[in-house]
KOLZA-39857 format. One record per atom (N, C-alpha, C): residue in three letters; x, y, z. Coordinates in pm, whole numbers, plus 50000, padded with zeros to 5 digits. Each point is the difference from the previous one (the first is absolute). Layout:
N
alaXYZ...
// end
This chain:
329
met512085167747863met499254987650025met500514993350126lys499084995850087lys500374994150127lys500594986049982lys500874996550094lys500654986949999lys499334991550108ile499314989549957ile499194991850090ile500534985650001lys500204994550120lys500384986050015lys498754991850029ile499834989149926ile498874991150023ile500534987150061ile499574997350122ile500424988050072ile498894989649984glu500364988849941glu499014989649971glu499924989950113met498774997350045met499784990550108met498914989949968gly499774997649872gly499044989749962gly498575004550013gly499124990650033gly498595003250015gly499224998749871thr498715002750008thr499114998649884thr500395009049886ile500595011350029ile500415009549896ile501034993949906ser500694989550045ser501024993349919ser499584986049960ala498724996850014ala499544986149989ala499554996149860glu500124987049973glu499504994149876glu498884990450033gly498875001649932gly498864991250022gly500044987749911leu499144990550030leu499884988049917leu499475003649862asn499185010349995asn499505005649875asn499585014350030arg499445006949902arg499705014250018arg498805002450092leu499254989550033leu498865001350090leu500344995750143asp501204995350020asp500404995250133asp500275011750094arg499225000750110arg500205010450100arg500214994250139gln500304986850009gln500174994250132gln501104989450010asp500364993649891asp500974989050005asp501335003749934tyr500265012749988tyr501205005049932tyr501264998250085thr501145002249938thr501304998750067thr500695013550006ser500375004450120ser500665013050018ser501464999549958gly500555011849969gly501435001349978gly500494995549865ile499124999049901ile500414995249868ile500565011449915tyr499385011650007tyr500395011249914tyr500815010250079asn500955006549931asn500905009450066asn500165012649918gly500975008150040gly500185013249941gly500225000049850asn500734990449948asn500234999749855asn498694998549924val499114991550050val498694998449937val499185012750014phe500015005950118phe499235012150023phe500435011149903leu501305001649982leu500505010649913leu499664997349854asp500034987349960asp499654996649862asp498515001949974asp499184995850097asp498555000649981asp499425013950025leu500685007950084leu499475012950041leu501005011249968pro500175003249874pro500975010549963pro499665013650059glu498755001850043glu499605012750062glu500815002950127ile500534989750062ile500795002050122ile501165009549974arg500654998549887arg501175008449968arg499655014549977glu498725002749977glu499555013849983glu499785007050134ile499934992150106ile499715005550133ile501275002750078ala500944990549998ala501215001150082ala501094991149943glu501205002550046glu501124991049971glu499964989150106val499664987849959val499804989350097val500964988549975asp500354993350107asp500644986949990asp499514991350114phe500164987149982phe499394990350090phe501054992650081phe499604996550123phe500824991550085phe499134988650049ser500384987649966ser499224988450041ser500414996050140phe499135002850096phe500284996950140phe499524985950036thr498734997249969thr499464986650021thr498774998649911asn499694987849961asn498844997749915asn499124989350064val499185004250095val499174990750076val498635006150026ser499094991750045ser498755005150056ser500325007750127ser499255010650026ser500315008050119ser499684992650129thr499294988749992thr499774991950119thr501284993450049glu501054999849917glu501274993950038glu500975010150064leu499635012650002leu500915010250051leu500005000250153asn501145003950057asn500145000850145asn500895011950036gln500345001350128gln500755011650045gln501395000649940thr500594988849964thr501315000149935thr499935007349867his498934997549924his499815007249873his499845015050026trp499225003650104trp499805014250030trp501325007150028leu500844993750080leu501265006450039leu500935001649880lys500074989849916lys500835001049879lys499455010449905leu498685000549988leu499375009949913leu500285014150048arg499885002250129arg500315013250056arg501425004249966ser500954990950016ser501405003149969ser500195003149853leu499324992549913leu500105002449856leu499495013949964ile498865003850056ile499425013049969ile500935011250044val500544999050121val500935010150049val501225000949908tyr500494988649956tyr501174999849910tyr499665006849867phe498884996649939phe499655005749870phe499735015050009leu499375004550108leu499685014250011leu501215008450042asn500784994950095asn501085008050057asn501354998149931lys500254988149948lys501304997149940lys499985000649848gln498874996949939gln499925000149854gln499125011349946asn499505008250091asn499335012549964asn498774998349911tyr499224989650028tyr498734998849931tyr499025010350058asp499065004449916asp499015010050043asp498794993850067gly499834987049983gly498874993350060gly500104985149979ile499154992750073ile499994985449997ile498584995249974val499884990049912val498754992649984val500284985550038ile499114994250080ile500154986050042ile498804992249949thr500254990349912thr498914991249956thr499874988850101his498784997250044his499804992050121his498664992749991gly499944988050053gly498734993150012gly499065007550093thr498714999249973thr499055008350075thr499644994450137ser500274987150024ser499554994050126ser500615006650123thr501295003449994thr500655006550114thr500635013349961leu499575005649888leu500565012749952leu499895010950106glu498855000750067glu499795010750099glu500954998850119glu500424987750033glu500914998150112glu501425004449965thr500474996049883thr501315004749955thr500035015249992ala498925005849946ala499945014549984ala500075007050136tyr499284994750099tyr499985006750130tyr501344998750073phe500654988549988phe501324998750060phe500975010449941leu499985001549869leu500875010049937leu499595014250038his498715002450010his499465013050039his500545004350136leu500194990450090leu500495002850135leu501515001050009thr500734994449905thr501444998150021thr500925006049895leu499485005149890leu500885005249895leu500495014250032pro501295002349993pro500545013550026pro500085008449873ser498895001949932ser500005007549875ser498635006349980asn499995011749934asn498745006449967asn499674998449851leu500824992249927leu499754998049858leu498894989749979pro499345000549884pro498864991049979pro500394985349997val499304992150078val500094985449997val498574995049983val499764992849890val498644996349961val499924984949981leu499074993750071leu499744985849979leu498824998349907val500114989949914val498944997649902val499834985049982gly498794995849975gly499714986049971gly498884999349898ala499454988149986ala498894998049907ala499094989150055gln498765000649959gln499014990050040gln499804989449892arg500415003249880arg499904990649889arg501404997749943pro500334987649967pro501354997249952pro500335007749872tyr501285001549977tyr500495007849886tyr499414995049869thr499724987049989thr499544994049874thr498484999849986ala499255004550100ala498544999049996ala499395010649911leu498854996749943leu499215010349932leu499625010850100ser500115012649959ser499705011450086ser500855000150126ser501254995449990ser500895000450116ser500225014450044asp500045001950131asp500315013250054asp501505001850021ala500794989749972ala501445000650025ala500685011049918his499655001149873his500695009249910his499815014650042leu498755004050016leu499725014050034leu500435003150143asn499854990550092asn500455002650137asn501495002950005leu500804992449924leu501445002349999leu500345013749942ile499395003349889ile500255013149938ile499625011350096gln498864998750066gln499565010650089gln500895001050124ala500494988850051ala500915000550114ala501285007549965ile500494998049879ile501205007249956ile499705015049990lys498815003449953lys499615014149997lys499985005950140val499444992750094val499935004850138val501395002050058ala500884990449978ala501375000850053ala500805011049933ser499615003949879ser500725010449926ser499535014150032ser498915001150074ser499415013050027ser500635006650122asp500365012649988asp500495007650116asp498955001250108leu498744999249962leu498915000950097leu499994988250096ser500664989149963ser500004987950084ser501065000250109lys500855010250001lys501005001150105lys499345003550133asp500634995750108asp499585003450137asp498654993950040leu499504990549924leu498714993850032leu500164986250060gly501224995950025gly500234986650050gly499904989749890val499884987550038val499894989249903val498564999549947leu499894998549869leu498705000649933leu499674986649936val498724997749980val499514988349929val499135005049885ser500314995749879ser499285004749882ser499384988149927leu498684999849996leu499264989849926leu498685005749951asn499594995649881asn498655002949952asn499725015149998asn500985007849955asn499905014549985asn500065007850131glu500154993250112glu499945006650131glu501334998750073ile500315010150082ile501265000550075ile499675000450148tyr500584990650075tyr499674998450141tyr501225001950089cys499745004050124cys501035000250103cys500194985950054ala501264996250021ala500314986550047ala499364997050135arg499815010150085arg499454997550133arg498554995349995glu499205005949913glu498574997250001glu499554989649898val500764998049894val499524991649891val499894985450043thr498984993249947thr499834985850027thr499334993349882lys500294987349984lys499334992249896lys498664995550054ser498945002349922ser498654997550051ser499164991249908his500624994749896his499274991049912his500984989649945thr499514987849982thr500904989349957thr500405000949853tyr499075003849912tyr500294999449857tyr499725012749920gln499115008650046gln499655011749920gln501175009849987val500055007449889val501115009449980val499935011750096gln498805003350048gln499865010850100gln500184994150139ala501084992650020ala500184992150122ala500525008050118phe500675011349976phe500645007450108phe499215012550034asn499955002950130asn499395012550045asn500605003850135ser499615011550047ser500455004850131ser498815002350092ser498984991949984ser498795000250081ser499505014250024glu500045004850123glu499425013050033glu500755011949940phe501244997949960phe500865011549972phe500175003049852gly499754990649914gly500105002549858gly501435000549950phe500135002349872phe501335000549939phe500595014050011leu501325000849983leu500675013050004leu499855007649869gly499974992449890gly499955006549870gly499674990249891thr500055004949876thr499634991849885thr500965002449884val500064990149913val500695001449872val498915002649896glu500055011849941glu498885004849918glu500184996949851pro498904999849925pro500094997449856pro500805010449922asp500175012050057asp500815010249933asp501494998650034asn500364988350057asn501394996650032asn500585008350114thr499145005750082thr500475007350117thr499784991750126ile500815003350101ile499814994350133ile499325010650085gln498884996550060gln499265009550081gln499914994950144tyr500555007850094tyr499904996550142tyr499005009350068tyr499264994350093tyr499005007750073tyr500194999250151leu500794990450047leu500254998150142leu501494997150023lys500445002350124lys501374996650040lys499954992250131pro500924990650021pro500054992850128pro500425009450113leu499354998650115leu500345008250116leu500844992450102arg499904986850005arg500774992150095arg501474999349955gln500894997850097gln501435000149971gln500384988449908his500915002849907his500434989749905his501375003549944thr500614990349937thr501315001149934thr500965008750083met500475011049947met501065007750067met499595005550136lys498705001850023lys499525005250127lys499594988850098ser500104987749955ser499664988850086ser501084997950105asp499604994750115asp500944996650106asp500984989149959phe499714993249890phe500754987849967phe500785000949869ser500025011749937ser500605000949867ser501514998750001asn500645003550109asn501464999650004asn500564988250078leu499164990450033leu500484988350072leu500764990749907asn501034993850054asn500704989349929asn499294986950035ile499104995849914ile499144988550031ile500584987449935thr500364990650082thr500524987249950thr499044988450027glu499065002250090glu499044989650034glu498805006650064leu498834994049981leu498785005150060leu499474990150103pro499495005150113pro499444990950100pro498754993149948asn499754987950048asn498824992449958asn498765004950073val498955002649923val498715004050054val498934991549932ala499124994150080ala498924991549949ala498685007550000ile499094995649914ile498645005249997ile499044988750039ile499135002850095ile498954990750041ile498645005949962tyr499204992349930tyr498695004649953tyr498924995750099ser499375009950062ser498974997050100ser498664996749934his499174992550072his498694996149950his499164995450118ala498744997949978ala499104995650107ala500484986650057gly500124999450130gly500404987650066gly501484997149993ala500815009849964ala501444997649985ala500644996650134lys500914990549998lys500754995950118lys501365007050001gly500724998150107gly501315006450012gly501164990749971asp499724987849947asp501074990249987asp501045003949896leu499585006349891leu500985004249899leu500915011050055ile499425008950077ile500805010550063ile500994993850099asn499524990650079asn500894993250094asn501134992849928tyr499704994149886tyr501044993249923tyr501085009849954ile499555011749954ile500965010349956ile500915003950115val499435002050118val500805003750117val501014988950033glu499524987850003glu500854988850039glu501084996849898ser499795004049874ser500994997149896ser501285008150017asn499905011550068asn501165009150017asn500575004949867asn499165000249897asn500475004449868asn499455013749959tyr499175005950086tyr499315012349960tyr500225011150101his500115012149946his500145012050083his498685007650013gly499044996949912gly498755007350004gly498854992049943ile498795004050038ile498774994149948ile499055011449965val499424999149880val498905009049962val498734991750003ile499035004650076ile498714993250003ile499075007149901ala499604992849896ala499045005349904ala498624998350062gly499635009850080gly498854998650087gly498675001949931thr498944996650071thr498665002949955thr499675014550034gly499025005549931gly499555013650033gly501155009850014ala500035007150112ala501005010450024ala501244994350069gly500524989049946gly501204994050056gly499734991650122leu498864993450002leu499634991550113leu500414985649974met499924991950105met500344985949988met499254992250106ser500024986849990ser499294991750097ser500695000650136pro499304996550108pro500634999850133pro501224991050006asp499944988349934asp501154991050000asp501205006449930glu499735006749890glu501095006749928glu500595011350084lys499135007750065lys500495011150081lys500914994950111ala499594989350067ala500834994350107ala501344995349945ala499984993649882ala501244995149940ala500905011549957leu499405010849951leu500795011649958leu500625007250120ile499295000650110ile500575005850122ile501194991650046asn499864986949992asn501134991150032asn501175002549906ala499695002649872ala501065002949903ala500765012650038val499275010550038val500655012550043val500874997450122asn499494992450094asn500784996950121asn501234991649969ser499994993549884ser501154992049957ser500975008049916gly499715013149980gly500915008649925gly499665002049855ile498824995549959ile499575001649861ile499135012449988phe500225007949895phe499205012049976phe498734996249924val498885005550043val498704996749941val499365012549943val499544998849875val499285010949934val498584995549971arg499045008350040arg498594997749968arg499675006749868ser499544991949904ser499505005649875ser498634994049973ser499455002749883ser498664995249969ser499974994049860his499204989449982his499834994649866his498765005749931val499425010550056val498815006149942val500325006649865gly501145006549991gly500395006149873gly499975015249998asn499255006250090asn499945014550007asn499925004450147gly500495012050027gly499885005650134gly501234997850086arg500075007550110arg501144999550090arg499764990150114val501104994450047val500004992650127val500655009450102thr499255003750102thr500455010150095thr500304993650135glu500655007850085glu500264995750138glu498715001850081thr499564989350065thr498765000550078thr500264995450143asn499075003150086asn500144996350141asn500124984950021asn499384992349910asn500054985450013asn501414994349992phe500885007649937phe501354994949976phe501085008750065lys499585009150088lys500935009850056lys501154993350074ser499744989250069ser501034993650082ser500764988949928thr499734997949872thr500574988549929thr501335002849934his500325012749975his501185004149924his499914995849853phe498774997549951phe499824997649859phe500175013349924ile500464998949878ile500175011749913ile498825000349902ser499455011749978ser498895001549905ser500545003249861ser499404994049899ser500555001049864ser499565012449924asp499185008650064asp499425011349927asp499174994149885asn500195004449877asn499184994849890asn500764990549909leu501144994950045leu500784990849917leu499344986349995ser500054993849883ser499554986249986ser500934991050080pro499584987850031pro500884991050074pro501364997949934gln500024998649867gln501284997749932gln500895012450001lys499405011849997lys500815012250010lys500465002250144ala499124997050097ala500385001250141ala501174990950032arg500014988149942arg501124990950020arg501315006249954ile499995006449885ile501235005949946ile500475011650086leu499065008650043leu500415011250083leu500544995350135leu499424989450056leu500554994650125leu501384994149977met500204993249890met501314994149971met501105010749997val499755010849928val501045010349990val500105008050130ser498885001650071ser500055007250128ser500894992950100leu499954986850001leu500784992250095leu501495000349970leu500375005049883leu501435001949971leu500585011450083lys499125008850047lys500485012250065lys499445002050141tyr498814994950027tyr499345002750127tyr499534987150066gln500035000250133gln499524988550078gln498995004350106asn499465011949983asn499015005350093asn498655000949932pro498954993350053pro498695000249933pro499435013949980arg500245009050095arg499475013649985arg500685007449885lys501314998049988lys500705006349888lys499544994249867ile499854986949997ile499524993749876ile498595004949967gln499195002450103gln498665005549976gln500085013549930thr500925008550040thr500145013049934thr500424998349854ile500774989549972ile500404997249861ile498774996149918phe499114992250057phe498794996049928phe499105012049973tyr500095010350081tyr499195011949976tyr500675010049906ser501264998149970ser500725009849919ser500474994749865his499994986749981his500514994249877his498874992949922
// end
């Protein structure tokens, strides 16, 4: 039987509602491993599990300090305490961001699975119970090795790079847009994978062996019709940021005012990544931006592009080199 560590980070999966019909005014971080084990004895039939309470908050409260501590904890549990896999219970609002940071930086090929819920633990038809059980199954499977960091919700298993939250309340909230899920947790209690990630991750990532104590600040600016460049100028003048991701219109486009402000940002030493808020498709290098030294995000969402730029700046200061990272990770 596999030995699985469950790191608790709050979120809806641990939440208590005002009543069994409450799906919006609940409080995160109320329930923990002792309750899960008492209520879900099936867990002990899957793996030898124990829990570590890391934090009990809404995922909207998480920041890079939590990411760095979490990364260190996972490395410790896998390498020093010889766990076979990790499950992280996490709020869904920023689950995909935590997952992608770990996907880029963990020096391990063992299963690391993030799981959350869309309905609080106490709600009628809560997805918290089955999601947790299935995440433990995924982390216990030998098939989950070498796939990078995974996200398991609603019977589906996703790659951390592509997965995103796409609905506010429905249980089928997560998807990978054009790319689909990697596999499924089946009714016959098997894990079935159909795809594997091709981009670099975990042990093959450029960043897995870095000693990371701090991450550079990168801001996201959301473009829209008639957008001005004043927010970008403020970021430059604040001297608090190393990078800007522009969540552009269409294929990573922006208003003329924004473009001028972003060029000024590059000239001031700030790295700029063009992404898109469309939700699908690649942002490519085009003639319109050839002289700007902007970096293209490929098909990463703005929030994922931000994370890749943050870790890239730990190692590289050349826009062309960082561009190759965006095409390979």
